[in-house]
C-alpha positions in Angstrom: 199.3 -42.2 61.9 196.8 -39.9 63.6 195.7 -38.5 60.2 193.8 -41.7 59.3 191.7 -42.1 62.5 188.0 -42.7 61.7 188.7 -43.2 58.0 186.4 -46.2 57.7 183.8 -44.9 60.2 180.3 -44.8 58.6 181.0 -47.2 55.9 178.3 -49.5 57.2 175.7 -46.7 56.3 176.5 -46.9 52.5 174.5 -50.0 51.8 171.5 -48.5 53.6 171.8 -45.3 51.6 172.0 -47.3 48.4 168.9 -49.2 49.3 167.0 -45.9 50.0 168.2 -44.6 46.7 167.0 -47.7 44.8 163.6 -47.6 46.6 163.2 -43.9 45.8 164.0 -44.5 42.1 161.5 -47.3 41.9 158.9 -45.1 43.5 159.5 -42.5 40.9 159.2 -45.1 38.1 155.9 -46.3 39.5 154.6 -42.7 39.7 155.6 -42.2 36.0 153.8 -45.4 35.0 150.6 -43.9 36.5 151.1 -40.6 34.7 151.7 -42.5 31.4 148.6 -44.6 32.0 146.6 -41.4 32.5 147.9 -39.9 29.3 146.9 -43.0 27.4 143.4 -43.0 28.9 143.0 -39.3 28.1 144.0 -39.8 24.5 141.7 -42.8 24.2 138.7 -40.9 25.6 139.4 -37.9 23.3 139.7 -40.1 20.2 136.5 -42.1 21.1 134.3 -39.0 21.6 135.7 -37.3 18.5 135.0 -40.4 16.4 131.5 -40.7 17.9 130.4 -37.1 17.3 131.6 -37.3 13.7 130.2 -40.8 12.8 127.5 -41.6 15.5 129.0 -45.1 15.4 129.7 -46.6 18.9 131.8 -49.5 17.5 134.0 -47.1 15.5 134.4 -44.9 18.5 135.4 -47.8 20.8 137.8 -49.0 18.1 139.4 -45.5 18.0 139.8 -45.7 21.8 141.4 -49.2 21.5 143.8 -47.8 18.8 144.8 -45.0 21.0 145.6 -47.3 23.9 147.6 -49.6 21.5 149.4 -46.5 20.1 150.6 -45.7 23.6 151.9 -49.3 23.9 149.5 -50.2 26.7 147.9 -53.5 27.5 144.3 -53.6 26.2 143.2 -56.0 29.0 143.8 -53.2 31.5 141.6 -50.6 29.8 137.9 -50.1 30.0 135.7 -47.8 27.9 132.4 -46.6 29.6 129.9 -44.2 28.0 128.5 -41.7 30.4 126.3 -39.9 27.9 125.7 -40.7 24.3 123.1 -38.8 22.1 122.2 -38.9 18.5 120.7 -35.4 18.7 122.5 -32.3 17.3 124.1 -30.1 19.9 123.8 -32.7 22.7 126.9 -33.8 24.6 128.6 -37.1 24.2 130.9 -38.2 27.1 133.1 -41.2 27.5 135.3 -42.3 30.4 138.3 -44.5 29.9 139.9 -46.2 32.8 143.3 -47.9 32.8 144.7 -50.1 35.6 148.4 -49.7 36.4 150.0 -52.4 38.4 152.0 -51.2 41.4 155.5 -52.1 42.2 156.0 -53.8 45.6 158.5 -51.7 47.5 160.0 -52.1 51.0 158.8 -49.5 53.5 156.1 -48.3 51.1 152.7 -49.9 51.4 149.4 -49.3 49.7 150.5 -49.8 46.1 148.3 -52.4 44.6 146.7 -51.8 41.3 146.2 -48.1 40.7 143.2 -47.2 38.4 143.5 -43.9 36.5 140.5 -42.5 34.7 140.0 -39.8 32.1 136.8 -38.5 30.5 136.1 -36.3 27.5 133.0 -34.5 26.3 132.1 -33.1 23.0 129.0 -31.7 21.4 127.4 -33.6 18.5 127.9 -31.5 15.3 124.9 -29.1 14.9 125.2 -29.1 11.1 125.3 -32.8 10.6 122.5 -34.3 8.4 120.6 -37.4 9.3 120.4 -36.9 13.0 117.5 -36.3 15.3 116.6 -32.7 16.0 116.4 -31.8 19.6 113.8 -29.5 21.1 114.5 -25.8 20.9 117.0 -23.9 18.8 120.1 -25.8 17.8 123.0 -25.1 20.1 121.2 -22.1 21.5 
């Protein structure tokens, strides 16, 4: 029976290895949630600015951002839209920043994951050929 010596040795390490595997998997899931939140915030910022430069309507632009967040299946209570620059003059930039708070997963051995806030901003130029807008000083888009 010498061939079976040490057969069960190391079996006690299997539960620990499984625990490390589960924690690592949950860490990757949390990282993906942050990436997904950033993608939703980026889409919302892009849609808000595009709507604004085409309509010069802040409410319509923020509604476009909300629709983009909802389209990604995200919770609207975690999203915030903040205008950094908003102009009604041709050839002037409009910039919006959308932040989205992603709740962190509590993991053993891994600390520092509370709520992670991801931010995305987008800038576009107000259409130089649009009628009914203020004309800025100097040549248009020059």
